[in-house]
SEDREN-247605 format. One record per residue (C-alpha): x, y, z. Coordinates in steps of 0.1 Angstrom, whole numbers, plus 5000, padded with zeros to 4 digits. Layout:
<sites>
XYZ ...
</sites>
This chain:
<sites>
453147524876 455847674899 455948044898 459348174886 460948444907 461748764889 465348764878 467549004898 469349264877 473149244880 475049514898 476749754873 480349804884 481850084863 485150014846 486450354858 485950254894 487649914887 490650084873 490750324902 490650044928 493349834909 495750124905 495150234941 495949884954 499049864932 500250204943 499650114979 501849804976 504650004959 504250284983 504450055013 507549894999 509150224993 508250345027 509650035044 512850065024 513250435032 512350395068 514950115072 517550295052 517150615072 517250425105 520350235094 522050565085 521150715119 522550405136 525750435115 526050795125 525750705161 528250425157 530750665141 530150915169 530650645195 533850525180 535150885177 534150955214 535850635226 539050705207 539151075217 538351005254 540750715256 543650915242 543851145273 543450875299 546650755316 546150385323 549050365348 547650655368 544150515367 545350175379 547250335408 544150545417 542050225421 544750075443 545550375466 542550605464 540350635495 536550705491 534950965512 531650935531 529751095503 531050835478 533751055462 537351105472 539851385479 542451235455 543351495429 543951225403 540251135406 539151495400 541551545371 540151225356 536451325360 537151685347 538251535315 535151315313 532951605321 534551825295 533751555269 530151555281 529951925277 531351915242 528551675233 525951915249 525151655276 524151395250 526851155261 527751005295 531350895301 532450665329 535350425336 535350095355 537549805363 537249455376 536049385411 537049115435 533948915425 533748765390 530248885382 530849245394 532449555381 533849855401 533350215388 536250455389 535050795376 531950945359 531351265339 528351335362 530551385393 530851755385 527251805376 525151995402 523751785418 526251505410 524951205390 526350875378 528350615396 530550715426 534150635432 534750255436 531050185436 530249825426 527649685403 526949315397 525549135367 521949105379 518649265366 518149445399 521649605397 523149695364 521549435341 523549275314 527249355318 528549125291 529849415270 531549565301 533349235308 534349205272 535949545273 537849455304 539049145285 540449365258 537549365233 535949665218 532249695214 531249605179 528949835158 525549885173 522149805158 518649935165 518149635188 521049755210 519250075219 517950055255 515750285276 516050375313 514650645335 517050895319 516250825283 517250605254 520850515250 523350345228 526450235246 530050165235 533050035254 536750025249 539649885270 542050115288 545649985288 548750085308 552150145295 552849775293 549749715271 547849535298 544149615303 543649785336 540249935331 537650015305 535850335292 532150335287 530050595267 526350605268 525250815239 521750965236 519850755210 516850975208 518351095175 517350765159 513750795172 513651155160 514651035125 512050765126 509351005138 510351255111 510050985085 506650885097 505451255098 506751315063 505450985050 501951055062 501951405046 503351255014 500850975016 497851205017 499151434990 500151154967 496950954972 494951264964 496951324932 496650954924 492950944927 492551254904 495051124879 493750774877 490150894875 490951134846 493050864828 490350604833 487750834820 489850914790 490550554781 486950434788 485350704769 485250504736 483850204755 481050424770 480350554735 480050194722 477750104751 475450394743 475450304706 474649944714 471750054735 470350264707 470849974682 469149744706 466149974704 466149964666 468050284659 470750174635 471750524625 474850524647 478050684634 481050504648 483550614623 485250874646 486350584668 488350404641 489250664615 492750804615 496350684611 496650524646 494150284660 494050064691 492049764701 488949974709 489150134674 489249784658 486349674680 484349984669 485049914633 484049544636 480949654656 480049904628 480349634602 478249394623 475549654627 475449704589 475049334583 472349304610 470449594595 470549434560 469349104575 466549274593 465449454561 465549124542 463648954570 460949224569 460549184531 460248804536 457648854563 455649094540 455748844512 454748564535 451948784549 450548844514 450648474506 448848394538 446148654531 445648514495 445348164508 442948284535 440748454508 440748144487 439747934516 436948174525 435748184488 435847804488 433847784519 431148014504 431047834470 430647504487 427447604506 423947484494 422747844492 425447944468 424847624447 421147714445 421948064434 424247934407 421447704394 418947994394 421448204375 422147924351 418347874344 417848244339 420548254313 419147944295 415448074295 414148194261 413648564256 410148694263 409048404284 407748474318 409148274346 406548074365 406348154401 407747894423 405147694441 405147724478 406447424495 
</sites>
């Protein structure tokens, strides 16, 4: 016969722990969704703020630029050996751009440009960095073509020179160079006839967006730790509270399984308000009472059956004794002695 392996006891997974895991997972999903929404919302708000600032800067800067004078400067201005010019119109122009830069605390770069003789090239006019010590930015009539090695994608620049304004920016439009992260906007500059003679460009520091995103991450991590700690404590206490009747039923069932039927479950279902656990406790109490009655009835039946079995056993044993030759001989002797006349002496039995 094949030896049976001992049955492995099942692993007990407490209901409190199950509830804790389930609620934690649900909260994680909700928290992740809320975090994503808040992160996206805050980023969009930061982008919208930058867009508003860009539009305000473009409109404000463009209002003080004379398109006719700028077009004449491009035609008649002469560059110096250092890349700048002695033309007063140039310096008046870059002073205005530099003043705007200072008003923005250096967070914006202003520059103007126009079309070059080549179709894929632009020509810079002035830059707010010309008055910075040392000077930065594009120099007077410096050219830049539409290649990765030069200025990269100049599509927005050419659109501005064709009379289009840069549409609202998105997070994808933020770019990074050696000077930082920027969001750029462009607007056409027109002369007195309404013709586009140049364009204004503004590179606005986009680090504000990243600061907002990093602040969100920092705050979210702190909120995540605090909230999860509170969640664990709250769920644990709530789970313990709601599973307390179940644990009481479990202990009562163990005691009943060992034969101790004196278990008082009435506190679980007495009162004006009951739940499913209270109903279960009441049904369990009724079931225990019926099981106890059946057990007592069964014990009585077993005792009666035992008595019947013992009586039958005795009758069988008596029958076995009565049926023996020795008992029959004793009965005959007793019968003879009763039938013998009084005063007679019994003859000794002869030896056989």
